[in-house]
C-alpha positions as semicolon CSV with decimal commas, in nm:
position;residue;x (nm);y (nm);z (nm)
1;M;-1,674;7,847;10,339
2;L;-1,564;7,504;10,486
3;W;-1,779;7,329;10,275
4;L;-1,709;7,520;9,963
5;G;-1,342;7,400;9,999
6;G;-1,439;7,065;10,039
7;L;-1,629;7,090;9,726
8;I;-1,347;7,231;9,499
9;T;-1,093;6,939;9,651
10;F;-1,390;6,693;9,574
11;A;-1,443;6,762;9,188
12;T;-1,118;6,812;9,149
13;I;-1,016;6,435;9,284
14;V;-1,313;6,310;9,084
15;L;-1,205;6,522;8,770
16;W;-0,846;6,379;8,787
17;V;-0,954;6,012;8,846
18;Y;-1,217;6,038;8,576
19;A;-0,876;6,201;8,339
20;F;-0,662;5,951;8,455
21;F;-0,877;5,634;8,385
22;D;-1,005;5,798;8,038
23;A;-0,665;5,851;7,945
24;M;-0,551;5,500;8,053
25;T;-0,837;5,324;7,814
26;T;-0,802;5,544;7,554
27;P;-0,673;5,340;7,262
28;K;-0,310;5,524;7,165
29;Q;-0,388;5,603;6,792
30;E;-0,689;5,819;6,916
31;I;-0,504;6,019;7,143
32;R;-0,437;6,380;7,014
33;N;-0,119;6,638;7,093
34;L;0,096;6,409;7,254
35;P;0,199;6,034;7,332
36;K;-0,007;5,817;7,543
37;I;0,280;5,818;7,815
38;L;0,341;6,197;7,785
39;W;-0,043;6,251;7,884
40;M;-0,068;5,972;8,152
41;V;0,290;6,197;8,335
42;V;0,093;6,484;8,284
43;I;-0,210;6,433;8,443
44;V;-0,029;6,199;8,762
45;L;0,213;6,485;8,810
46;F;-0,035;6,813;8,775
47;P;-0,372;6,692;8,899
48;A;-0,592;6,950;8,814
49;V;-0,415;7,137;8,521
50;G;-0,343;6,813;8,390
51;A;-0,690;6,678;8,363
52;V;-0,828;6,976;8,252
53;L;-0,559;6,971;7,941
54;W;-0,648;6,618;7,886
55;M;-1,023;6,725;7,866
56;L;-0,940;6,988;7,649
57;L;-0,649;6,890;7,408
58;G;-0,554;6,478;7,443
59;R;-0,912;6,337;7,415
60;P;-1,022;6,208;7,091
61;Y;-1,277;6,423;6,940
62;G;-1,570;6,194;6,953
63;P;-1,691;5,830;6,978
64;M;-1,518;5,648;6,766
65;A;-1,760;5,435;6,499
66;A;-1,722;5,053;6,511
67;Q;-1,548;4,908;6,223
68;G;-1,742;4,878;5,937
69;D;-2,005;5,143;6,046
70;G;-1,799;5,455;5,962
71;P;-1,843;5,716;5,683
72;A;-1,696;5,598;5,346
73;Q;-1,346;5,719;5,295
74;S;-1,467;5,989;5,015
75;D;-1,687;6,159;5,337
76;L;-1,378;6,173;5,534
77;G;-1,316;6,521;5,405
78;R;-1,657;6,680;5,464
79;S;-1,801;6,922;5,718
80;A;-2,169;6,894;5,871
81;D;-2,271;7,149;5,640
82;D;-2,172;6,971;5,350
83;L;-2,387;6,651;5,460
84;D;-2,787;6,640;5,318
85;P;-3,049;6,491;5,600
86;S;-3,163;6,277;5,363
87;D;-2,805;6,112;5,390
88;F;-2,948;5,984;5,750
89;A;-3,289;5,848;5,606
90;R;-3,278;5,504;5,619
91;P;-3,599;5,297;5,432
92;S;-3,869;5,132;5,667
93;D;-3,901;4,802;5,644
94;P;-4,266;4,700;5,608
95;S;-4,188;4,323;5,678
96;R;-4,106;4,435;6,049
97;P;-4,331;4,567;6,345
98;L;-4,161;4,899;6,482
99;G;-4,285;4,795;6,819
100;P;-4,483;4,587;7,050
101;D;-4,826;4,805;6,967
102;D;-4,737;4,714;6,595
103;D;-4,722;4,381;6,594
104;P;-5,101;4,188;6,520
105;E;-4,956;3,846;6,720
106;F;-4,841;4,067;7,032
107;L;-5,189;4,233;7,056
108;R;-5,365;3,898;6,995
109;N;-5,156;3,756;7,283
110;I;-5,252;4,050;7,511
111;N;-5,602;4,022;7,454
112;R;-5,617;3,674;7,524
113;R;-5,441;3,737;7,846
114;I;-5,687;3,996;7,947
115;D;-5,981;3,795;7,840
116;P;-5,895;3,441;7,857
117;D;-6,256;3,350;7,765
118;E;-6,253;3,481;7,432
């Protein structure tokens, strides 16, 4: 039973450290429900409860897209049900090989390495 208490203590410390550093490194404009400094105070004063509250109520919803890679302004109000799978299909670029095994020059180079006499 002692190992169970140690395991719970260890898990609580790991969760607290993760939540603290996650809150510290999250940009303030992405944090939900409370200001960043208040989240830091809640996490420090109430380690287990504050960390869980941060995970559920304070963290951003998902990874933010890099500038220029995000959805168009008109797509911001759309839900996943409104999206069409063809929105995500990119046309393939036939001028560029997909992988090394599709590149004829790479294959010739491999053949020369395997059998240099040919």
